[in-house]
KEKE-3310 file (N, C-alpha, C; in steps of 0.2 Angstrom, whole numbers, plus 5000, padded with zeros to 4 digits):
npx = (5004:5009:5025:5041:5054:5071:5070:5073:5074:5078:5079:5082:5088:5089:5096:5098:5110:5117:5115:5110:5110:5099:5095:5081:5075:5082:5087:5077:5068:5054:5040:5021:5010:4997:4985:4975:4984:4995:5008:5021:5029:5042:5052:5062:5060:5062:5067:5063:5050:5037:5040:5042:5029:5021:5027:5023:5009:5008:5010:5023:5036:5049:5067:5075:5072:5058:5040:5029:5012:5003:5012:5014:5023:5017:5019:5019:5006:4990:4977:4964:4969:4976:4967:4960:4970:4971:4960:4961:4971:4973:4973:4977:4980:4990:4985:4969:4960:4964:4962:4948:4936:4932:4920:4911:4899:4898:4891:4892:4905:4907:4900:4907:4918:4910:4903:4913:4920:4909:4901:4889:4871:4861:4856:4848:4854:4867:4867:4862:4873:4882:4877:4879:4893:4896:4890:4899:4911:4908:4901:4886:4872:4868:4878:4881:4876:4884:4898:4916:4922:4914:4916:4925:4943:4944:4933:4934:4945:4938:4928:4936:4940:4928:4926:4936:4932:4921:4923:4930:4943:4960:4972:4978:4986:4992:4997:5004:4991:4986:4993:4990:4979:4969:4977:4968:4959:4966:4968:4955:4954:4965:4960:4949:4955:4961:4950:4944:4954:4952:4938:4935:4945:4956:4972:4985:4998:5006:5012:5023:5031:5030:5033:5025:5012:5011:5012:4999:4994:5002:5009:5020:5035:5044:5060:5066:5081:5088:5084:5085:5081:5084:5082:5070:5055:5045:5034:5035:5048:5057:5055:5056:5068:5079:5092:5100:5110:5105:5091:5090:5092:5081:5071:5074:5072:5059:5046:5042:5027:5031:5034:5045:5054:5070:5079:5090:5100:5108:5112:5125:5129:5139:5140:5136:5133:5137:5133:5119:5118:5126:5134:5141:5137:5142:5151:5141:5134:5142:5146:5142:5127:5125:5137:5145:5139:5139:5145:5149:5154:5164:5179:5176:5164:5166:5170:5161:5143:5133:5126:5111:5106:5099:5093:5086:5071:5059:5065:5076:5092:5102:5117:5135:5138:5132:5136)
npy = (4994:5006:5013:5018:5025:5026:5039:5056:5069:5085:5099:5116:5125:5140:5157:5170:5173:5163:5147:5129:5113:5101:5084:5076:5064:5051:5044:5033:5017:5007:4997:4997:4985:4979:4975:4972:4978:4982:4993:4996:5011:5014:5024:5035:5052:5065:5056:5057:5051:5057:5067:5058:5052:5063:5065:5055:5057:5068:5081:5087:5089:5077:5079:5072:5056:5045:5044:5032:5028:5014:5012:5024:5041:5051:5066:5069:5068:5070:5082:5075:5062:5064:5069:5057:5050:5058:5054:5041:5039:5043:5054:5052:5062:5067:5076:5076:5087:5098:5094:5095:5106:5119:5127:5120:5108:5090:5082:5091:5092:5079:5078:5085:5079:5070:5079:5084:5073:5069:5057:5054:5055:5062:5073:5066:5052:5054:5058:5046:5037:5044:5041:5027:5026:5032:5023:5013:5016:5015:5025:5035:5041:5053:5062:5068:5081:5088:5099:5100:5104:5098:5085:5072:5066:5053:5052:5061:5056:5045:5051:5055:5044:5039:5049:5046:5033:5034:5039:5028:5025:5018:5018:5023:5035:5035:5046:5045:5042:5039:5045:5056:5053:5047:5034:5023:5023:5021:5006:5004:5012:5008:4994:4997:5002:4991:4983:4990:4988:4974:4973:4982:4981:4991:4998:5002:5015:5016:5027:5028:5030:5021:5005:4996:4999:4997:4984:4978:4981:4979:4971:4971:4980:4996:5002:5017:5027:5043:5047:5036:5019:5006:4994:4981:4972:4957:4959:4951:4944:4955:4962:4951:4945:4955:4964:4975:4984:4997:4994:4983:4990:4998:4990:4984:4994:4995:4997:4985:4980:4976:4976:4971:4967:4972:4984:4977:4981:4976:4979:4990:5009:5022:5038:5051:5065:5070:5063:5066:5080:5084:5095:5093:5088:5080:5072:5066:5057:5049:5038:5025:5030:5027:5023:5031:5030:5016:5001:4991:4994:4993:4996:4999:5004:5018:5023:5021:5021:5008:4993:4987:4972:4956:4947:4936:4930:4942:4950:4962:4971:4986:4985:4983:4972:4960:4959)
npz = (5000:5005:5002:5008:5003:5004:5012:5018:5028:5031:5042:5043:5056:5067:5068:5055:5053:5059:5055:5056:5050:5053:5055:5054:5050:5042:5029:5028:5025:5022:5021:5020:5021:5009:5017:5030:5045:5059:5062:5074:5077:5085:5098:5107:5112:5100:5091:5078:5074:5074:5064:5053:5052:5048:5036:5029:5029:5020:5024:5025:5014:5008:5010:5002:4993:4991:4994:4991:4985:4981:4972:4966:4967:4981:4981:4968:4963:4953:4955:4957:4961:4972:4981:4984:4989:5001:5007:5010:5019:5034:5050:5067:5081:5095:5105:5108:5109:5101:5089:5087:5082:5093:5091:5085:5086:5091:5081:5069:5067:5063:5051:5043:5036:5028:5019:5012:5005:4998:5003:5006:5000:5005:5018:5028:5026:5028:5042:5047:5044:5053:5065:5066:5065:5078:5086:5084:5089:5103:5108:5115:5106:5111:5112:5101:5100:5109:5113:5111:5123:5132:5132:5138:5139:5133:5126:5117:5109:5104:5096:5086:5080:5076:5065:5056:5053:5046:5034:5029:5030:5023:5029:5045:5054:5068:5081:5095:5101:5114:5124:5131:5138:5153:5162:5166:5155:5144:5139:5135:5123:5116:5114:5106:5094:5090:5087:5077:5067:5063:5062:5052:5043:5043:5042:5054:5058:5072:5082:5095:5111:5120:5122:5129:5127:5114:5113:5114:5102:5090:5076:5069:5071:5071:5075:5080:5080:5083:5070:5061:5056:5068:5071:5065:5062:5065:5079:5091:5088:5089:5101:5111:5108:5106:5096:5092:5102:5107:5105:5114:5126:5127:5128:5140:5148:5151:5164:5176:5184:5198:5215:5222:5212:5205:5195:5184:5176:5166:5153:5146:5144:5137:5144:5135:5125:5113:5102:5100:5100:5090:5079:5069:5053:5043:5050:5059:5051:5045:5052:5064:5073:5086:5092:5100:5113:5115:5121:5116:5104:5088:5079:5066:5068:5070:5058:5048:5042:5048:5040:5033:5040:5037:5050:5051:5044:5042:5052:5055:5057:5060:5062:5065:5073:5067:5055)
capx = (5000:5013:5031:5044:5060:5077:5067:5078:5071:5083:5077:5087:5087:5094:5094:5099:5118:5120:5111:5113:5105:5096:5092:5076:5073:5089:5088:5073:5065:5050:5033:5015:5007:4990:4981:4975:4991:4997:5015:5023:5035:5044:5059:5062:5058:5067:5071:5060:5044:5032:5042:5040:5021:5020:5030:5018:5002:5009:5010:5028:5040:5055:5072:5077:5068:5050:5035:5023:5006:5001:5017:5015:5024:5012:5020:5018:5000:4985:4973:4960:4973:4980:4960:4959:4975:4969:4954:4962:4977:4970:4977:4974:4984:4991:4979:4962:4955:4966:4960:4942:4935:4929:4915:4907:4896:4900:4888:4895:4912:4907:4896:4911:4921:4904:4901:4919:4922:4903:4900:4880:4867:4856:4857:4846:4858:4873:4866:4862:4881:4886:4875:4882:4900:4897:4890:4904:4916:4906:4897:4879:4870:4867:4885:4882:4874:4888:4904:4922:4924:4910:4919:4932:4949:4944:4927:4935:4947:4933:4924:4941:4941:4923:4927:4940:4928:4916:4925:4933:4952:4964:4978:4977:4993:4990:5003:5003:4985:4983:4998:4987:4973:4971:4980:4963:4955:4970:4967:4949:4955:4968:4956:4945:4959:4962:4943:4944:4959:4950:4931:4934:4950:4960:4979:4987:5005:5006:5018:5023:5037:5028:5032:5020:5005:5012:5011:4992:4991:5006:5010:5027:5038:5051:5063:5070:5087:5091:5082:5086:5078:5090:5079:5063:5053:5038:5034:5038:5054:5061:5055:5059:5075:5082:5099:5104:5112:5100:5085:5090:5091:5075:5067:5076:5070:5052:5045:5038:5024:5032:5039:5051:5060:5075:5082:5096:5104:5113:5115:5128:5130:5143:5136:5138:5128:5139:5129:5112:5118:5131:5133:5145:5132:5146:5153:5136:5131:5149:5147:5136:5124:5125:5144:5147:5136:5139:5152:5151:5157:5171:5183:5173:5158:5167:5172:5155:5136:5131:5122:5105:5107:5093:5096:5081:5065:5055:5070:5082:5095:5106:5123:5140:5139:5129:5138)
capy = (5000:5012:5012:5024:5023:5031:5046:5060:5075:5090:5105:5121:5130:5144:5163:5172:5172:5155:5142:5123:5108:5095:5078:5072:5057:5049:5038:5027:5014:5002:4996:4995:4980:4981:4971:4974:4978:4988:4993:5001:5015:5016:5028:5041:5059:5067:5052:5057:5047:5062:5069:5052:5052:5069:5065:5050:5061:5072:5087:5090:5085:5074:5083:5066:5050:5045:5040:5029:5025:5010:5013:5032:5046:5055:5072:5070:5066:5074:5084:5069:5057:5067:5069:5050:5048:5060:5051:5034:5040:5049:5055:5054:5065:5065:5080:5076:5092:5102:5091:5096:5114:5121:5130:5115:5101:5084:5081:5095:5089:5072:5080:5089:5074:5066:5083:5085:5068:5067:5050:5053:5058:5067:5074:5060:5047:5056:5056:5038:5035:5046:5037:5020:5027:5034:5017:5007:5018:5014:5031:5036:5045:5060:5065:5072:5088:5092:5103:5096:5105:5094:5079:5069:5065:5047:5053:5065:5053:5040:5055:5056:5038:5039:5053:5042:5027:5038:5039:5022:5026:5012:5018:5028:5036:5037:5048:5044:5044:5038:5048:5061:5050:5044:5027:5019:5023:5019:5001:5004:5015:5003:4989:4999:5002:4984:4980:4993:4984:4968:4973:4987:4981:4997:4998:5008:5016:5017:5030:5028:5029:5016:4998:4991:4999:4994:4976:4976:4983:4979:4965:4972:4985:4998:5006:5023:5031:5049:5048:5031:5013:5002:4987:4980:4964:4955:4963:4947:4943:4960:4962:4945:4944:4961:4962:4981:4987:5003:4991:4980:4995:5001:4984:4982:5000:4995:4994:4979:4981:4971:4981:4967:4967:4978:4984:4974:4986:4973:4983:4997:5013:5026:5043:5054:5069:5072:5060:5069:5087:5084:5101:5091:5084:5076:5066:5063:5053:5045:5032:5022:5036:5025:5020:5035:5026:5008:4998:4985:4996:4991:5001:5001:5008:5024:5024:5022:5018:5001:4991:4983:4965:4952:4941:4930:4931:4946:4954:4966:4975:4989:4985:4979:4966:4955:4959)
capz = (5000:5005:5002:5010:4999:5006:5014:5022:5030:5034:5044:5045:5062:5069:5064:5048:5052:5061:5053:5056:5047:5058:5050:5058:5047:5038:5024:5031:5020:5024:5017:5024:5015:5006:5020:5038:5049:5064:5063:5079:5076:5092:5099:5112:5111:5097:5086:5071:5073:5072:5057:5048:5052:5045:5029:5025:5028:5015:5027:5023:5008:5010:5007:4998:4993:4988:4996:4985:4986:4976:4966:4964:4972:4982:4979:4960:4960:4951:4961:4960:4965:4979:4986:4986:4995:5008:5010:5012:5024:5039:5055:5074:5085:5103:5109:5104:5109:5097:5083:5086:5081:5099:5089:5082:5089:5088:5073:5064:5065:5059:5045:5038:5030:5024:5014:5009:5001:4996:5004:5007:4994:5008:5025:5032:5025:5031:5050:5049:5045:5058:5072:5065:5067:5085:5090:5082:5094:5109:5111:5114:5102:5115:5112:5095:5102:5114:5111:5113:5130:5136:5133:5142:5134:5129:5122:5110:5104:5100:5091:5081:5077:5071:5060:5051:5051:5041:5027:5027:5027:5023:5034:5050:5056:5075:5083:5102:5103:5121:5129:5135:5141:5159:5161:5166:5149:5137:5137:5130:5117:5111:5112:5101:5088:5088:5084:5071:5063:5063:5059:5047:5039:5043:5045:5058:5059:5079:5083:5101:5114:5125:5119:5132:5124:5107:5113:5113:5095:5084:5072:5067:5075:5069:5082:5077:5085:5079:5063:5057:5059:5069:5070:5063:5061:5068:5085:5095:5087:5091:5108:5115:5106:5103:5093:5093:5109:5109:5107:5121:5132:5127:5131:5147:5153:5152:5170:5177:5191:5203:5219:5224:5207:5204:5188:5185:5172:5162:5147:5149:5139:5139:5144:5129:5123:5106:5096:5101:5098:5086:5075:5061:5050:5040:5055:5061:5045:5042:5057:5068:5077:5093:5094:5107:5119:5114:5125:5111:5098:5085:5076:5061:5070:5070:5052:5043:5045:5048:5034:5036:5041:5039:5054:5049:5040:5046:5058:5052:5061:5058:5067:5063:5076:5064:5048)
cpx = (5004:5021:5036:5051:5066:5075:5071:5074:5076:5079:5083:5085:5091:5092:5098:5107:5120:5115:5114:5107:5104:5092:5087:5073:5079:5089:5084:5069:5061:5044:5028:5011:5000:4986:4981:4981:4991:5004:5017:5029:5037:5051:5057:5060:5064:5070:5068:5053:5039:5034:5039:5033:5019:5022:5025:5011:5003:5010:5018:5031:5047:5061:5074:5072:5061:5046:5029:5018:5003:5006:5017:5017:5019:5012:5020:5010:4995:4981:4968:4963:4974:4973:4959:4964:4973:4963:4955:4968:4975:4975:4974:4980:4985:4985:4973:4958:4958:4965:4953:4941:4930:4923:4910:4904:4899:4898:4890:4902:4912:4904:4902:4915:4916:4903:4908:4921:4915:4901:4892:4878:4862:4859:4854:4851:4865:4872:4865:4869:4884:4883:4878:4890:4901:4895:4896:4910:4914:4903:4890:4878:4869:4873:4886:4880:4878:4895:4911:4924:4919:4911:4925:4937:4947:4938:4930:4940:4944:4929:4929:4942:4934:4923:4931:4936:4923:4918:4930:4940:4955:4969:4976:4984:4992:4996:5002:4996:4982:4989:4995:4979:4974:4973:4973:4958:4960:4970:4960:4950:4960:4965:4952:4949:4959:4956:4943:4948:4956:4944:4931:4940:4955:4967:4981:4995:5004:5012:5018:5030:5036:5028:5026:5014:5006:5010:5004:4990:4995:5008:5018:5029:5045:5053:5068:5075:5089:5090:5083:5084:5083:5088:5073:5062:5046:5040:5037:5045:5059:5060:5057:5066:5079:5089:5103:5105:5107:5093:5085:5090:5085:5071:5068:5073:5062:5050:5040:5034:5025:5037:5045:5057:5065:5077:5089:5103:5110:5116:5118:5129:5135:5138:5140:5132:5131:5134:5121:5112:5123:5129:5137:5140:5136:5148:5148:5133:5136:5150:5141:5134:5125:5132:5147:5144:5137:5145:5153:5154:5163:5174:5180:5167:5159:5168:5166:5149:5135:5127:5117:5106:5101:5095:5092:5075:5061:5059:5076:5085:5100:5113:5128:5142:5136:5131:5141)
cpy = (5006:5010:5018:5021:5029:5038:5049:5067:5079:5096:5111:5126:5134:5151:5164:5171:5166:5151:5135:5118:5103:5090:5075:5066:5056:5043:5031:5024:5009:5002:4995:4991:4982:4976:4974:4974:4983:4987:4999:5005:5018:5019:5033:5047:5062:5062:5053:5054:5051:5064:5064:5051:5057:5069:5060:5052:5066:5080:5091:5086:5083:5079:5078:5060:5051:5041:5038:5026:5021:5012:5021:5037:5051:5063:5074:5069:5071:5076:5078:5064:5059:5068:5062:5048:5051:5058:5045:5034:5046:5050:5055:5056:5065:5069:5079:5082:5097:5100:5092:5104:5115:5124:5125:5109:5095:5081:5085:5093:5083:5073:5084:5085:5071:5072:5084:5079:5064:5060:5049:5057:5064:5068:5068:5054:5048:5055:5049:5035:5037:5043:5030:5021:5029:5027:5012:5009:5018:5020:5032:5041:5053:5064:5069:5079:5091:5095:5099:5097:5101:5087:5077:5067:5058:5048:5057:5061:5047:5044:5055:5050:5037:5043:5049:5037:5029:5037:5033:5022:5019:5012:5024:5029:5040:5039:5049:5045:5043:5041:5053:5059:5047:5036:5022:5018:5021:5013:5000:5007:5011:4997:4990:5000:4995:4980:4983:4990:4978:4968:4977:4986:4987:4996:5003:5008:5020:5021:5030:5028:5024:5009:4994:4992:4996:4986:4974:4976:4979:4972:4965:4979:4988:5002:5011:5026:5037:5049:5041:5024:5009:4995:4986:4973:4963:4957:4958:4944:4949:4962:4957:4943:4949:4960:4969:4982:4992:4999:4987:4985:4997:4995:4983:4988:5000:4992:4989:4981:4976:4975:4977:4966:4973:4978:4982:4978:4983:4975:4990:5001:5019:5034:5049:5058:5072:5070:5064:5076:5089:5090:5098:5086:5079:5070:5063:5057:5048:5039:5030:5028:5034:5023:5024:5032:5019:5005:4992:4987:4995:4996:5003:5004:5016:5027:5026:5019:5011:4999:4987:4976:4961:4947:4936:4933:4936:4949:4956:4970:4980:4989:4980:4972:4960:4955:4952)
cpz = (5000:5005:5002:5007:5001:5007:5019:5022:5034:5036:5045:5050:5064:5065:5057:5047:5054:5060:5054:5053:5053:5054:5055:5055:5042:5035:5027:5025:5024:5020:5021:5019:5014:5011:5027:5042:5054:5064:5068:5077:5083:5092:5104:5108:5106:5091:5079:5069:5071:5065:5051:5047:5046:5037:5025:5024:5023:5018:5025:5018:5011:5006:5001:4999:4990:4994:4992:4989:4980:4970:4964:4968:4974:4981:4972:4958:4957:4956:4963:4963:4972:4984:4988:4991:5002:5011:5013:5017:5029:5045:5063:5078:5092:5107:5105:5104:5104:5090:5082:5087:5088:5097:5086:5087:5087:5081:5069:5061:5062:5052:5040:5033:5024:5018:5009:5003:4997:4997:5004:5001:4998:5014:5030:5032:5029:5040:5051:5049:5051:5065:5072:5067:5075:5089:5089:5087:5101:5113:5111:5109:5105:5113:5106:5096:5107:5110:5114:5120:5134:5136:5136:5136:5130:5124:5116:5106:5101:5095:5084:5076:5073:5065:5055:5048:5045:5034:5025:5025:5028:5028:5039:5053:5062:5079:5091:5104:5110:5126:5134:5137:5147:5158:5161:5159:5143:5136:5133:5124:5112:5110:5106:5095:5086:5084:5078:5065:5060:5058:5053:5042:5039:5046:5049:5057:5067:5081:5091:5105:5120:5121:5123:5129:5116:5107:5112:5106:5090:5082:5071:5072:5071:5075:5078:5082:5081:5072:5059:5061:5061:5070:5069:5062:5064:5076:5092:5095:5090:5098:5113:5114:5102:5101:5095:5100:5111:5110:5114:5127:5133:5130:5139:5152:5153:5159:5171:5184:5196:5209:5222:5219:5206:5198:5188:5181:5168:5155:5149:5143:5142:5140:5139:5126:5115:5101:5096:5098:5094:5081:5068:5059:5046:5044:5058:5057:5043:5047:5060:5072:5084:5097:5099:5114:5120:5117:5121:5104:5095:5082:5070:5061:5069:5063:5046:5045:5044:5043:5038:5035:5043:5043:5053:5046:5044:5052:5055:5057:5057:5062:5064:5067:5073:5057:5046)
residu = (MET:ILE:GLU:VAL:GLU:ASN:VAL:THR:LYS:ILE:PHE:HIS:VAL:GLY:GLY:LEU:LEU:LYS:ARG:ARG:ARG:VAL:ILE:ALA:VAL:ASP:ASN:VAL:SER:PHE:SER:ILE:PRO:ASP:LYS:PRO:THR:THR:ILE:ALA:LEU:VAL:GLY:GLU:SER:GLY:SER:GLY:LYS:THR:THR:LEU:GLY:ARG:LEU:ILE:LEU:GLY:PHE:ILE:LYS:PRO:THR:TYR:GLY:GLU:ILE:LEU:TRP:ASN:GLY:LYS:ASN:ILE:PHE:ARG:MET:LYS:ARG:ASN:GLU:TRP:LYS:LEU:TYR:ARG:LYS:ASN:VAL:GLN:ALA:ILE:PHE:GLN:ASP:PRO:TYR:GLU:SER:LEU:ASP:PRO:ARG:TYR:LYS:VAL:VAL:GLU:THR:LEU:MET:GLU:PRO:VAL:LYS:LYS:PHE:LYS:ILE:ALA:SER:SER:ARG:GLU:GLU:ALA:LEU:LYS:MET:ILE:ARG:ASN:ALA:ILE:GLU:SER:VAL:GLY:LEU:ARG:GLN:GLU:ILE:LEU:ASP:LYS:TYR:PRO:HIS:GLN:LEU:SER:GLY:GLY:GLU:ARG:GLN:ARG:VAL:LEU:LEU:ALA:ARG:VAL:LEU:LEU:ILE:ASN:ALA:LYS:LEU:ILE:VAL:ALA:ASP:GLU:PRO:VAL:SER:MET:ILE:ASP:ALA:SER:LEU:ARG:ALA:SER:ILE:LEU:ASN:LEU:MET:ARG:ASP:ILE:ASN:LYS:LYS:PHE:GLU:THR:SER:PHE:LEU:TYR:ILE:THR:HIS:ASP:ILE:SER:THR:ALA:TYR:ILE:LEU:ALA:ASP:SER:ILE:LEU:VAL:MET:TYR:LEU:GLY:SER:ILE:VAL:GLU:SER:GLY:ARG:PHE:GLU:LYS:VAL:VAL:TYR:ASP:PRO:LYS:HIS:PRO:TYR:VAL:LYS:LEU:LEU:ILE:GLU:SER:ILE:PRO:VAL:PRO:ASP:PRO:LYS:ARG:LYS:TRP:LYS:GLY:THR:VAL:LYS:ILE:ARG:GLU:SER:GLU:GLU:GLY:LEU:LEU:SER:LYS:ASP:ILE:VAL:LYS:PHE:ARG:SER:ARG:CYS:LYS:PHE:CYS:GLU:ARG:CYS:ILE:GLU:ALA:LYS:GLU:ILE:CYS:TRP:LYS:LYS:PRO:PRO:PRO:VAL:ILE:GLU:ILE:GLU:ARG:ASP:HIS:LYS:VAL:SER:CYS:PHE:LEU:TYR:ALA)
# end
């Protein structure tokens, strides 16, 4: 369905006299199959997850590389093709309140995409579709006459899911959709997303820094570090048998709800900030980005970027330890 081919996004930051380049996404390639699936895009803050999601949504253009929808570059589409792409690739954002117009009632918010994409032939048919969508996400019809400020965070996020279901999107880019919701409600939203994936055959690109929530949803996982995908594959293979030193550290840092269990800290790292804040873009891209913090780094890690190694089927890692 979607192919991301060698995509790089570079931002220029700073003033007029002193500007520097920041690589938010660095030569990323992966694909989303044309069948219902959920891919978790995981990484720490600043790793480039949201930028990659915005590139796929078409909000910003890549500096290099291509994003293909059914084999066609999305930034070279004709107007009618672009409109079809926007209908099929939708987004759910972190803050559900900012995604809803505070002046509109819920029914008006849901009526907007129906009118835009001309899904219904009459207002009565549109209202019937809206009521069905609201019920599909576990909300009562009384909510249609309310404004966003009268809803809880979980209800707002369900309204956004209903809006996406109305237009029958093929892919939903969900950017940390439960991070601003109470912990008691997160499981219900995640279970709803899983049901939508199965019932409506909708795929998800689930962007998160929390692997434990991705465990509920994801079929496969992409782990990002400083703009690059360092490990990818089937979720169980990557989580239960991580290969990259950074991914091992990430998995080990997941808290376990056991007061008697202590963190062993078996994965050691060097304390270094140069890799995170490096101003030398040539130096930054000419070696492994994790080598300054990795105690397993070899001499070659400092000389050139690591290749992508296929450990086994559906499990790839970018690390010289497996070359």
